[in-house]
Every structure is written in structure tokens, then in C-alpha cells.
C-alpha positions in Angstrom: 12.0 -10.5 10.7 8.3 -10.5 9.7 7.7 -13.2 12.3 9.3 -11.3 15.3 5.9 -10.2 16.5 2.3 -10.2 15.4 0.3 -7.0 15.3 -3.2 -7.5 16.5 -5.9 -6.1 14.2 -9.6 -5.5 14.7 -10.9 -5.5 11.1 -9.6 -5.8 7.5 -6.4 -3.9 7.6 -4.6 -1.9 5.0 -1.0 -0.9 5.5 1.4 1.7 4.1 5.1 1.9 5.0 7.0 5.0 3.8 8.6 8.2 4.7 6.0 10.8 5.4 6.8 13.3 2.6 4.7 15.2 0.1 5.3 12.8 -2.8 4.1 9.8 -0.8 0.6 11.4 -0.7 -0.6 10.2 2.6 -3.3 12.9 2.3 -4.9 10.7 -0.4 -4.9 7.7 1.9 -6.5 9.7 4.7 -9.2 11.1 2.3 -9.8 7.5 1.0 -10.3 6.3 4.6 -12.8 9.1 5.2 -14.8 8.0 2.1 -14.8 4.4 3.4 -15.9 5.4 6.9 -18.6 7.6 5.5 -19.9 4.6 3.5 -20.0 2.5 6.6 -17.1 0.2 6.0 -15.2 -1.3 9.0 -11.4 -1.4 8.4 -8.1 -0.3 9.7 -5.3 1.7 8.0 -1.9 1.4 9.5 0.6 4.1 8.5 4.2 3.1 9.4 6.9 5.7 9.1 8.0 9.1 10.1 9.0 12.3 8.3 8.4 15.9 7.8 4.6 15.5 7.3 4.0 13.3 10.3 2.3 16.1 12.4 0.3 17.3 9.5 -1.0 13.7 8.8 -1.8 13.1 12.5 -3.7 16.4 12.5 -5.7 15.4 9.4 -6.6 12.1 11.0 -7.9 13.9 14.0 -9.8 16.6 12.0 -11.6 13.9 9.9 -12.3 11.9 13.1 -10.5 8.8 11.8 -8.7 7.9 15.1 -10.5 4.6 15.3 -9.7 3.6 11.7 -6.2 5.1 11.1 -3.2 4.3 13.3 0.1 6.1 12.9 2.8 3.8 14.2 5.7 6.1 13.6 9.1 4.8 12.6 9.6 1.2 13.3 13.0 -0.6 13.4 11.3 -3.6 11.9 8.3 -2.7 9.7 7.8 -6.3 8.4 5.5 -7.5 11.2 3.1 -4.7 10.2 3.1 -5.8 6.6 2.8 -9.4 7.5 -0.1 -8.8 9.9 -2.1 -6.6 7.5 -4.4 -7.8 4.8 -3.4 -5.5 1.9 -0.6 -3.0 1.1 -1.6 0.4 -0.3 0.9 2.7 -2.1 -0.4 6.2 -2.8 2.7 7.9 -4.1 3.0 10.3 -7.0 6.2 8.6 -8.0 8.7 6.0 -6.9 12.0 4.6 -7.9 12.1 0.8 -7.7 9.6 0.7 -4.8 11.3 -1.9 -2.7 8.4 -1.8 -0.3 6.0 -3.2 -2.9 8.4 -6.1 -3.5 8.7 -6.6 0.2 4.9 -6.7 0.6 4.6 -9.2 -2.3 7.3 -11.4 -0.7 5.2 -11.3 2.5 2.2 -12.4 0.3 0.2 -9.2 0.5 -2.0 -7.9 -2.4 -1.2 -4.4 -3.6 -3.2 -1.4 -4.4 -1.1 1.3 -6.0 -1.5 4.6 -7.8 -0.2 4.7 -11.4 3.5 4.4 -11.0 5.2 2.8 -14.1 7.6 0.4 -12.2 4.9 -0.7 -9.8 2.4 -1.1 -12.7 4.9 -3.4 -14.4 5.4 -5.5 -11.3 1.7 -5.9 -10.7 0.9 -6.5 -14.4 3.6 -9.2 -14.7 2.6 -11.0 -11.5 -1.2 -10.3 -11.6 -1.0 -9.4 -7.9 -2.9 -6.2 -7.3 -4.8 -3.3 -8.5 -3.7 0.0 -10.1 -5.8 3.2 -9.5 -5.7 6.8 -10.4 -3.9 9.4 -8.3 -7.0 10.5 -6.3 -8.8 9.6 -3.1 -12.0 8.4 -4.8 -10.1 6.0 -7.0 -8.1 4.7 -4.0 -11.3 4.3 -2.0 -13.0 2.4 -4.8 -10.1 -0.1 -5.0 -10.0 -0.4 -1.3 -13.7 -1.3 -1.4 -12.9 -4.0 -3.9 -10.4 -5.5 -1.4 -13.0 -5.3 1.3 -15.2 -7.5 -0.8 -14.1 -11.0 0.3 -14.6 -12.6 -3.2 -12.4 -10.0 -4.9 -9.8 -10.2 -2.1 -9.7 -14.0 -2.2 -9.3 -13.9 -6.0 -6.4 -11.5 -6.0 -4.9 -13.0 -2.8 -4.8 -16.4 -4.5 -2.6 -15.0 -7.3 -0.4 -13.3 -4.7 0.2 -16.6 -2.9 1.8 -17.8 -6.1 4.1 -14.9 -6.3 7.8 -15.9 -6.5 10.5 -13.2 -6.7 12.4 -13.8 -9.9 15.4 -11.5 -9.7 16.5 -12.1 -13.3 13.1 -11.0 -14.6 12.8 -8.2 -12.1 16.2 -6.7 -13.1 15.3 -7.2 -16.8 12.0 -5.3 -16.3 13.7 -2.5 -14.4 16.4 -2.2 -17.1 13.7 -2.1 -19.8 11.8 0.5 -17.8 14.9 2.5 -17.3 15.9 2.4 -21.0 12.3 3.2 -22.0 12.3 6.3 -19.7 15.7 7.3 -21.2 14.2 7.3 -24.7 11.5 9.8 -23.7 
């Protein structure tokens, strides 16, 4: 499905695919994009999805004059070409369950930037395939800058290219995470 079409990009492109709800923290992504633009970086941010905050997010993009950098694609029947066409997947959520979209991005060989979410931290740590940041726009922007640096991107991307989904380990990690959480 990721090969059904190619989405044309104009610069290094970050992508986020999710429902536009409060816990997904698109506001942090938009603020991080404003920081990057103010620092003079050339990039694109694709937001794929829909939800209760779509209008609020679109308004914030307009208010911060980020229409050239941030594209809201709305809901897509097939989001995989967007992930496949982008350079890096960014997750800004406050919390996630299993976060299938991170696994989908890794299967499509995309480096990950994610806020501190235990299950995502475990996936990234076990596969050395991305960067974890704090839950704020400045930290997200700092890590996005790291990806915009070709040397850093190439280094992480090389590790991502070696990613192989191992379901046995993945389920084991998830069960360990679940039982650890139950103990708390």
C-alpha cells in the first residue's frame, strides 16, 4: 500500500499520522515547526489525520504563518504513501498504547522522533532507530534539527534500514511493559 503513490516533497519532510485529539499534542509539533522556521530551516511537516482538533490545528498553522511548512492532509484512506515519502516520523503524544503507527513507520524504514512514551522508548531503545525527547516544543525542535543535519540523519537512518520486525520480541517487550505497569 505504501507504493500506491508517491507524495512529492520540496524539502526534508517530517510526518505525523494520527487522530487530531488533545493527547496527540499536535500543538507541540506546530510550535516546534515555528521554532525551526524562525531559525531559518527549510523543511516540511505533513500532518495526516482528522479529528476534533483539526480546525484548531489549521487555525494555529495560519496564525503562526506556517502554511508553507505545514500541510494538513486530512484523513487518508491509505496513509502509508505519506510515511513512505517522508524522511522522518514524529510522534508528539502525551501517551500511547502500543503505537502501531511507530511500528508502521519503522517497517517503512523511517527514523522516529518521539516524546517520552514507555512503549515507544522501548521499541526505539531495542532497535536503536530514533530519538526520544521531552514533552515540549523546544525539545521536539532540537531533535528535529538533529535530523535535519545530514550526518546525524544518515547515522540513524542506517540503523533504521537494518530494522526487522521480530514479533516474538515485540510481544515479549509489550508483555513485560504491561506487567511492569501492572506492578506500579
